[in-house]
N, C-alpha and C positions, 0 to 999 in steps of 0.2 A: 539416412538421416536419423539421428538419435531421438528418442522419445522426449517430449517436453518434460520439464521439471514439474510444472503444474498443468494439468490437462482437464479442462472442464467441458463436458459434452452434454447437450440436451438438458441443461439445468432449468428446472421449474421450481418456483417458490412463491410464497405470498404470506399474507397475514390474516388470521381469523377467517380463512376461507376465501379471501379476496386475492386472486392471482396477481402477481407483479412481474414475474419472469416467465417467458414462454420459449423454452428451448435454447438457452444461451450457450454458445460454444466460445471458448477462448483457450489460449495456450501460452505459457511463458517458458521459453527455452532456458536450459541451465546456463546461467551467466548472462542472460538476455534481459531486455526491458520491454514490457508491454504497457502501452497507454490505454486506459479505459476511459472513454469520454461519452458525453451526452448531456442534454439539457437537464435541469433539475427535475427530479421525479421520474426519470426514465428507467431506473433500476440499478444504477451503479452501486450504491451502498447496499442494496439488498443482495446483489451478487457477492459482494465482499462478505456480508454477514452469513450468507449461505455457505461460502467456502470455509469460513472460520468456525462454523458450527453454532453460530449465534441465532440463526434461523434454520430450521430443519427443512432440507429440500424435499419437495414432493415428488420429484423425479429427476432423472439424469445421473451423471457420474461426476465425481470430483476425485481425481487421482493426483497424488503428490509423490514424486520419486517412485512411481510404479505402484504405490499403495492406495487402495480405495479409502477415501475419507468421508464420503457423503454420509451424513447422519451422525458422524462422530462428535462427541462433546468438545467444547473449545479447548480444554486442557490437553486433549489428545492431539488436536490439530497443532497447537503450539509446540508440544513435545516433538511432533514430527518434523518441525523445522520451519514453520511459517510464523513470522512476526507481523503484528498489525500496529500501524499508527492510525488510530481511528479518527473519524471526523469529529471535530470538537475537542481533540487532544485527550480529554478524560484522564488527566494526571491525578494523583492523590493530593488533594489540596493541603492536608494537615501533616504531610510528611515532607521532610527536606528534600532538596534535589538529590542528594546522595542516597537517602533512604528510598526514594522513588526508583532509583537505578538499581540498587542492591535487591529490592523487593522482587524484581523480575529476573534476576540473573539465572542463567541456565548453563549447563555444561557445554564446553566447546564441541564443535562438530569435527569428526575425523577428517584430516586433510585441510581444514580451514583455520586461519588464525583466530585465536579467541578474542572476543570482545570483553574488555575489562574496563574498570573505571578510568584508568589512565588513558586508554585508547579513546573512550568516549570524550574525555576532557580534551584530548588533542584535536578531535574533530570539531568540538564546540568549546573553545576556551572560555566562553562566557559562563558556561555551566560550572566550570572549575571555580570561577570567581564567586559564584553564588551557591556553592555546594551546601552551605549551612542555611540557606534561605528556604522557607516553606513554599510549597507549590503555589499557594494562593497569593504570594508576594511577588510573583514573577510577571513580567510583561507577556503579552500574547506570543510574541516571537520566541521568548525564552521558554515558554510552555511548549511550543512546538518543537524546539530543539530537545527539550526534555522528553517529549513523547517519542521522538525518533531515537534518542539515546536509550530509552527504556526498552523499545522494541529490539534494538541492537544487542542489548544485554541478555536477551534470550538466546543469543547466538543462532540466528536464523539462517537457513539456506535461501529463503525467499522472504522479502519484506514487502508488505502491502501498505501504501500510503494513500489514505482516503482524504482528498482535498488537502494536498500537501502544503499549499501556501495561501489558503483561503483567509481573507481578512487581515493579512499582514501588510505592513508598510513596504514600499518597494525595496528599501535598503535591506530589510530583514528577509524579504523574499529572495533577494540575491544571495544572502548567506545560506539559506536553505537549499537553493538550487546548486550552489557550490558544493555543499555537503553531499547532495545526491550524485553530482558528477564524480566526486571522490569515491563514493560507494560503487558506482558503475565501473570506475577504473580498477577497483579491487576485484571485480568479477561477481559482486553480489547480484543475484537475480531480483528484479523489482517489478511490481505491478503498481503503476502510478495512476491516480485519479486527480485531474486538475483541469482548470479551464484555459490555461495558457497554451494554446495549440502550437504556436511558433516555438516556444521553449521545449515543449514535449517532442516536437519533430526533430530537434537536435539531440535528444536524449534517447528516445525510444526507437527500437527496431521496427516494431509493428504497432498498429492501433486497432482497437475495436470501439465502434460507436454504437451505443444502445439508443433505440427509439421505442418507447412504450413497451419496454421489456423484451424487445427482440433485437437481434444484431442487424443493424442497418448498413454497417461498413466494417469490413475486415481487410486490412492490407497495410502497406508501408505507411508509417506515420508521416513521412516527408511528402508522400503523394497527397494525403489528406490536407496537409498544411498548404500545399501549392495550388490546390483546386478551390478557388474562391467560391464557385457556385455550389460545390459539394459542402463546403464548410457552412455556407449560409443556410443551406437546406437542412443540415443535420444539427448544427450547433448554435446558430444565431437565435437570440431571444426575441 
């Protein structure tokens, strides 16, 4: 079996001396999808921030494409090939759609088709229609499309989506899920955080559920979705 593209082992991290993660393990295969789930406050976003270098890990390993990245600054992580769609979108409000996309553009990866403005606009035609609009004039759904497009413009090998459809209307959520399915079909590796277990079960190969900073479940996403008792114990609010 080939080594995972992203391999996180024994990850510990926290804030101002307060621990949040206690030895988290997860792996994303090259071309595969991992769903990272858990109730609010269980450590999902801290895991993402530690992988991206936004929080310095206190212990453990983060390896990407065989290269150790734990403790590396965010720009090094991004250049290695990990793109982030952060919780809350965090687009540049005073830049236009096109300026937001161009601002993050990175060189293409060997052997992978390049993400260009034209390609992002094909994935999200609504962004093409609003290419001259400033970020703060977009709807929430359009901002999420822009955040995904911005991450794709870095030409990642792996994209992390933190709360991919949070707060979006059902119709817009459907558009985002359709785009994610298209990315999966192209073979892009994905780490997805979202609350919609049934949809994730149809997308992800494997799932990891965090509970109080520890891995409470690791296994097929479909198995988690089908086990009502397990879902209630680990995910019900």
